[in-house]
C-alpha positions as CSV (number, residue, x, y, z in Angstrom):
1,M,-0.3,0.0,-0.3
2,T,1.2,3.2,-0.8
3,V,-0.7,6.3,1.3
4,T,-0.6,9.6,-0.4
5,S,-2.4,11.4,2.1
6,F,-3.9,11.2,5.2
7,Y,-6.0,14.7,7.2
8,P,-8.4,14.6,9.4
9,V,-11.8,15.5,8.7
10,L,-14.0,17.3,11.3
11,M,-17.4,17.3,11.6
12,S,-18.8,20.6,12.0
13,D,-22.7,21.9,12.2
14,D,-20.8,25.4,10.6
15,V,-18.4,24.6,8.1
16,A,-18.3,28.9,7.6
17,A,-17.2,29.3,10.7
18,A,-14.6,26.8,11.3
19,A,-13.7,27.2,7.8
20,F,-13.3,31.0,8.4
21,F,-10.8,30.1,11.7
22,Y,-8.8,27.8,10.3
23,R,-8.1,30.2,7.0
24,E,-8.0,33.2,8.9
25,V,-6.6,32.4,11.7
26,V,-4.4,29.7,11.7
27,G,-3.6,30.7,8.0
28,F,-4.7,27.7,5.8
29,E,-5.5,27.8,1.9
30,P,-9.1,26.5,1.0
31,V,-7.5,24.5,-1.9
32,F,-11.7,23.4,-2.3
33,E,-14.5,25.5,-1.2
34,S,-18.5,24.0,-0.9
35,D,-21.0,24.7,1.6
36,W,-20.8,21.7,2.5
37,Y,-16.6,20.8,2.5
38,V,-13.7,22.8,2.9
39,S,-10.7,21.1,2.1
40,L,-7.5,23.6,3.3
41,R,-3.3,22.6,3.2
42,L,-0.8,25.3,5.2
43,G,2.3,24.3,3.2
44,A,2.0,20.0,3.4
45,F,-0.5,19.7,5.7
46,E,-4.7,19.1,5.9
47,L,-7.7,19.2,7.5
48,A,-10.9,19.3,6.1
49,I,-14.0,20.7,7.5
50,L,-17.7,18.6,6.2
51,A,-21.1,20.0,7.8
52,S,-21.7,16.8,9.9
53,D,-25.2,16.3,8.2
54,H,-24.0,15.8,4.8
55,E,-25.8,12.5,3.2
56,T,-21.9,11.3,3.0
57,I,-21.9,10.2,6.4
58,P,-22.8,7.5,7.3
59,D,-26.9,7.6,9.2
60,G,-26.1,6.9,12.8
61,Y,-22.6,9.0,12.9
62,R,-24.5,12.7,11.7
63,R,-22.9,15.5,14.2
64,P,-21.3,17.9,14.8
65,I,-17.7,16.8,17.6
66,Q,-18.9,17.1,20.7
67,G,-15.6,17.7,22.0
68,G,-12.1,15.3,23.0
69,M,-11.4,16.8,19.7
70,L,-7.9,18.1,20.7
71,L,-5.6,19.1,17.3
72,N,-1.9,19.6,17.9
73,L,-0.1,22.4,15.9
74,E,3.6,21.8,16.2
75,V,5.4,25.8,15.3
76,D,9.0,26.9,15.1
77,D,8.6,29.8,18.2
78,V,5.5,29.5,20.0
79,D,6.2,32.6,21.5
80,A,5.9,34.3,18.5
81,V,2.4,32.7,18.2
82,H,0.7,33.2,20.6
83,E,1.9,36.5,20.7
84,R,-0.4,37.0,17.4
85,L,-3.7,34.9,18.7
86,A,-3.5,36.3,21.8
87,A,-4.2,39.6,20.5
88,D,-6.5,38.7,18.2
89,E,-10.3,39.0,19.8
90,R,-11.4,36.1,17.7
91,V,-9.5,33.9,19.5
92,R,-10.1,32.4,23.1
93,I,-7.1,30.9,24.5
94,V,-8.6,28.0,27.1
95,Q,-4.4,27.1,28.2
96,A,-2.0,30.1,29.2
97,L,1.6,29.4,27.4
98,R,3.4,27.2,29.6
99,D,6.5,25.0,29.7
100,E,5.9,21.4,30.7
101,E,8.9,18.8,32.2
102,F,7.1,16.2,29.4
103,G,8.9,18.5,26.4
104,Q,7.0,20.9,24.9
105,R,6.0,25.0,25.5
106,H,2.3,25.3,24.8
107,F,-1.0,27.0,25.0
108,I,-4.7,25.5,23.3
109,A,-6.8,28.0,21.9
110,A,-10.6,26.7,21.3
111,A,-11.3,26.8,17.4
112,P,-15.0,26.9,16.6
113,G,-17.5,23.3,17.0
114,G,-15.4,22.0,20.1
115,V,-12.2,21.4,19.0
116,L,-9.1,22.6,20.7
117,L,-6.1,23.8,19.0
118,D,-3.0,22.9,20.7
119,V,-0.2,24.9,20.0
120,I,3.5,23.6,20.5
121,Q,6.9,23.9,20.5
122,P,8.7,21.0,21.2
123,I,12.3,22.0,23.6
124,E,14.4,19.7,25.8
125,P,12.5,17.2,28.3
126,S,13.7,16.8,31.8
127,A,16.0,13.5,32.1
128,E,12.8,11.9,33.9
129,F,10.9,11.6,30.4
130,L,13.7,11.9,28.0
131,A,14.3,7.7,29.2
132,A,10.7,7.6,27.6
133,Y,11.3,8.9,23.5
134,A,12.4,7.0,21.0
135,S,16.5,7.7,20.1
136,D,16.7,9.3,16.5
């Protein structure tokens, strides 16, 4: 099997609002846009938004995300991204910028539809967590 792409598709009850957030706040570019499906790209990375009530979704599964979805966005300068998003009135920071012993400096913003966007910069983990990482 040759994999040509792998990306999340977020089911949403407001495709336009979700697409706006990922385009205007995060910086994704549209690849395909309709009222029920939007495909976005940021460099080599893809994300799609799909209307949760669309007929392509099997019966019994047509519902928007109810929470429990965390998207990680790894960047090279989390402080700069935090400064930009914290100043943006459309963005609600739900976890302040902080360093984690397991090797991340990050903050979390609320995204449309109950999704959380975790913006991360890798940092040196503590000695306790260093052993958990696979060696390159």
